[in-house]
C-alpha positions in Angstrom: 9.6 31.8 35.7 11.6 31.2 32.6 14.9 31.2 34.5 13.7 28.4 36.7 13.0 25.9 33.9 15.6 23.8 32.0 14.5 25.3 28.6 14.8 28.8 30.0 13.8 31.6 27.6 12.6 29.1 25.0 9.4 28.5 27.0 8.4 32.2 26.9 6.7 31.6 23.5 5.3 28.2 24.3 6.8 24.7 24.2 8.0 23.6 20.8 7.5 19.9 20.0 10.7 18.5 18.4 10.3 17.4 14.8 11.6 14.3 13.2 15.0 15.9 12.5 15.6 17.0 16.1 15.4 13.6 17.9 16.7 10.1 17.4 18.3 9.0 14.2 16.6 11.8 12.3 19.0 14.3 14.0 22.0 12.4 12.5 20.7 12.6 8.9 23.0 14.8 6.8 22.1 18.3 5.6 21.9 17.0 2.0 18.8 14.9 2.9 17.2 17.7 4.9 17.5 19.9 1.9 15.7 17.3 -0.2 13.0 16.9 2.4 12.4 20.7 2.5 12.1 20.6 -1.3 9.7 17.7 -1.3 7.5 18.3 1.7 7.8 21.9 2.8 7.9 23.7 -0.5 4.6 25.0 -1.9 3.9 23.0 -5.1 2.5 24.5 -8.3 -1.3 24.9 -8.4 -2.9 21.8 -10.2 -6.5 21.5 -9.0 -7.3 25.2 -8.8 -6.5 28.5 -10.5 -4.7 30.8 -8.1 -5.6 34.5 -8.1 -2.8 37.0 -8.1 -4.8 39.9 -6.6 -5.4 40.3 -2.9 -8.9 41.7 -3.2 -11.9 41.1 -5.5 -15.3 42.5 -6.1 -18.4 40.3 -5.7 -20.3 40.2 -9.0 -23.8 40.2 -7.2 -23.3 42.6 -4.3 -20.3 44.6 -5.5 -18.8 44.1 -2.1 -15.0 44.1 -1.8 -13.7 41.0 -0.1 -10.2 39.4 0.3 -9.1 36.7 -2.0 -8.5 33.3 -0.4 -6.3 31.1 -2.6 -6.2 28.1 -0.3 -4.7 24.9 -1.8 -6.8 21.8 -1.6 -5.7 19.1 0.9 -4.4 16.3 -1.2 -4.2 12.6 -0.3 -1.1 10.7 -1.6 -2.2 7.1 -1.8 0.2 4.2 -2.0 -0.7 3.7 -5.6 0.3 7.3 -6.4 3.9 6.5 -5.4 3.9 3.5 -7.8 3.2 5.8 -10.8 3.8 9.3 -12.0 0.7 11.4 -11.7 2.1 14.8 -12.6 1.4 16.5 -9.3 -2.2 15.2 -9.1 -3.6 13.4 -6.1 -6.8 12.2 -4.6 -9.1 15.0 -3.2 -11.6 14.3 -0.4 -14.6 16.5 0.0 -18.4 16.7 -0.1 -20.8 16.6 -3.0 -24.5 17.7 -3.0 -26.0 15.3 -5.5 -29.6 16.3 -5.0 -31.0 19.8 -4.0 -33.4 18.3 -1.4 -30.9 16.0 0.3 -27.8 16.5 2.4 -24.3 16.5 1.0 -22.4 13.2 1.0 -18.6 12.5 1.2 -16.9 12.1 -2.2 -13.4 11.3 -3.5 -12.1 12.8 -6.7 -9.5 10.5 -8.3 -7.5 11.5 -11.4 -8.0 9.5 -14.6 -5.2 7.0 -14.9 -3.7 5.2 -17.8 -0.7 3.0 -18.5 1.8 4.4 -20.9 5.5 3.9 -21.9 8.1 6.6 -21.4 11.6 6.7 -22.8 14.7 7.9 -20.9 17.6 9.0 -23.1 20.1 9.1 -20.3 19.3 5.6 -19.0 18.6 4.4 -22.6 15.6 2.4 -21.6 11.8 2.3 -21.9 9.6 2.3 -18.8 6.0 1.2 -18.5 4.3 3.3 -15.9 0.9 4.6 -14.8 0.4 8.2 -15.7 -2.2 10.9 -16.1 -3.0 13.2 -19.0 -1.3 16.0 -17.2 1.9 14.0 -17.0 2.0 13.3 -20.7 1.3 17.0 -21.4 4.1 18.1 -19.2 6.5 15.6 -20.8 5.7 17.0 -24.2 6.0 20.6 -22.9 9.5 19.8 -21.5 10.5 18.0 -24.7 11.3 14.7 -23.1 10.9 12.5 -20.0 14.3 13.3 -18.7 13.8 17.0 -19.0 10.5 16.7 -17.2 12.1 15.0 -14.2 15.1 17.2 -14.0 13.3 20.5 -14.5 10.5 20.0 -11.9 11.0 20.2 -8.2 10.3 17.3 -5.8 7.2 19.0 -4.5 5.8 19.0 -8.1 6.7 15.4 -8.9 5.3 14.2 -5.6 5.6 10.4 -6.3 8.4 8.3 -4.9 8.9 6.5 -8.2 9.5 9.8 -10.1 12.0 10.9 -7.4 13.9 7.6 -7.6 14.1 7.7 -11.3 15.4 11.3 -11.1 18.1 10.2 -8.7 19.0 7.4 -11.0 19.3 9.8 -14.0 21.5 12.2 -12.0 23.8 9.4 -10.9 24.0 8.2 -14.5 25.0 11.7 -15.6 27.7 11.8 -13.0 29.2 8.6 -14.3 29.0 9.9 -17.9 26.0 7.9 -19.1 27.5 4.3 -19.1 24.3 3.0 -20.8 25.3 4.8 -24.0 29.0 3.7 -24.0 28.4 1.7 -27.2 27.5 4.9 -29.1 30.1 7.5 -28.3 28.6 10.2 -30.6 25.2 9.9 -29.1 26.7 9.7 -25.6 28.4 13.0 -26.1 25.2 14.7 -27.4 23.2 13.5 -24.3 25.9 14.6 -21.9 26.1 18.0 -23.5 22.3 18.4 -23.3 21.7 17.2 -19.7 25.0 17.9 -17.9 24.0 21.5 -16.9 21.4 20.0 -14.5 24.2 18.7 -12.3 25.2 22.2 -11.4 22.4 22.4 -8.9 23.4 19.3 -6.9 26.5 18.0 -5.1 27.5 14.4 -5.1 26.2 14.0 -1.6 22.9 15.6 -2.4 22.4 13.3 -5.4 23.2 10.3 -3.2 20.5 11.2 -0.7 18.0 12.5 -3.2 14.7 10.7 -3.6 14.7 8.6 -0.5 11.7 8.5 1.8 12.2 9.1 5.5 12.3 5.4 6.4 14.7 4.6 3.5 17.0 7.4 4.7 16.9 6.0 8.2 17.8 2.5 7.0 20.6 3.9 4.8 22.0 5.8 7.8 21.8 2.7 10.0 23.7 0.7 7.4 26.4 3.3 7.2 26.8 3.4 11.0 27.0 -0.4 11.2 29.6 -0.5 8.5 31.7 2.2 10.2 31.5 0.6 13.7 31.7 -3.2 13.6 30.6 -4.6 16.9 32.7 -7.5 18.1 30.7 -9.9 20.4 32.1 -10.2 24.0 32.4 -14.0 23.8 34.8 -13.7 20.9 36.8 -11.1 22.7 37.0 -13.1 25.9 37.8 -16.3 24.1 40.7 -14.6 22.4 42.0 -13.2 25.7 41.8 -16.7 27.2 43.8 -18.2 24.4 46.4 -15.5 24.7 46.8 -16.1 28.4 47.2 -19.8 27.9 49.8 -19.2 25.2 51.7 -17.0 27.6 51.5 -19.7 30.3 53.3 -22.1 27.9 50.5 -24.6 27.4 51.4 -26.6 24.3 47.8 -27.4 23.3 47.1 -23.6 22.9 49.5 -23.4 19.9 52.0 -20.7 19.1 51.2 -17.3 17.6 53.3 -16.5 14.6 54.5 -12.8 15.0 55.0 -12.5 11.2 51.3 -13.1 10.7 49.6 -9.9 9.7 46.0 -11.1 9.8 43.7 -9.0 12.0 42.4 -10.1 15.4 38.9 -10.8 14.1 40.3 -13.3 11.5 41.9 -15.5 14.3 38.6 -16.5 15.9 38.4 -19.8 14.0 41.9 -20.7 15.0 41.1 -19.8 18.6 38.1 -22.0 18.6 40.1 -24.9 17.3 42.8 -24.3 19.9 40.2 -24.1 22.7 38.5 -27.3 21.5 41.9 -29.1 21.5 42.5 -27.9 25.0 39.1 -29.2 26.2 39.6 -32.6 24.5 43.0 -33.2 26.1 43.2 -35.2 29.4 45.5 -32.6 31.1 43.1 -29.8 30.6 40.0 -31.2 32.4 40.2 -28.2 34.8 39.8 -25.9 31.8 36.5 -27.5 30.7 35.0 -26.7 34.1 35.7 -23.0 34.0 35.1 -22.4 30.3 31.5 -21.0 30.0 31.4 -21.8 26.2 32.5 -25.5 26.5 30.2 -28.5 26.7 29.3 -29.7 30.2 29.8 -33.3 31.1 26.7 -35.1 32.5 
């Protein structure tokens, strides 16, 4: 049966639905972005809302029965507000809560305690007002600075889009040699000496694609494709061909093309339009106005 299908042997283990990187524009995204996506979405983050158990088995304190350990991470909900702040790996947890012993459990959402604080980036030489949690401030103090916190932690632990964009901005600034500190050369050299080792883990292409969401990466790819392949409208191409044929026929109203002119073909469209308008306005070219699809029709 497998040899009679287009997929062949691939269907022996069931049909595999293509993911976002196997179809459409997602298949054209570079490997640098796919590496970031695996780090952000597919890597297991550090335990934040539970204490993981290292052993595989445990003994029940009441029955003394041996049972396997189930360290299952909580399903987290990343709200739009979480991407506008830096929550330190925390998120909203949805579950049930039994508030009274005699009544049924009810749905409940656990939301982290948020506060607005100001953080300082030495590489960017600027202060940023951002919504954080207590865990975020504790990790910043443990890492000895906001820049170290962003550069040391993986994308799966940072979680928020704002933190990833700031990390990309810091990496780009380190690549350029910290231009924000150009007024203080001594301090600039100290910052570069302290933070430059973080660049060893990334290439220039990976830094360029780091921190983008999937939709942002698709838009960036579309802009690159449009810039690489500029589409010329057919009416401009046909208009230019018509003007060239009229010049070859020796019609004076079409003008003469200077062979010494090195301007590209797309830059001549304004001159071609003027020449075509001059032809339409002349009395001897009334036949041309009838066959020109872009000219004005006389009523």
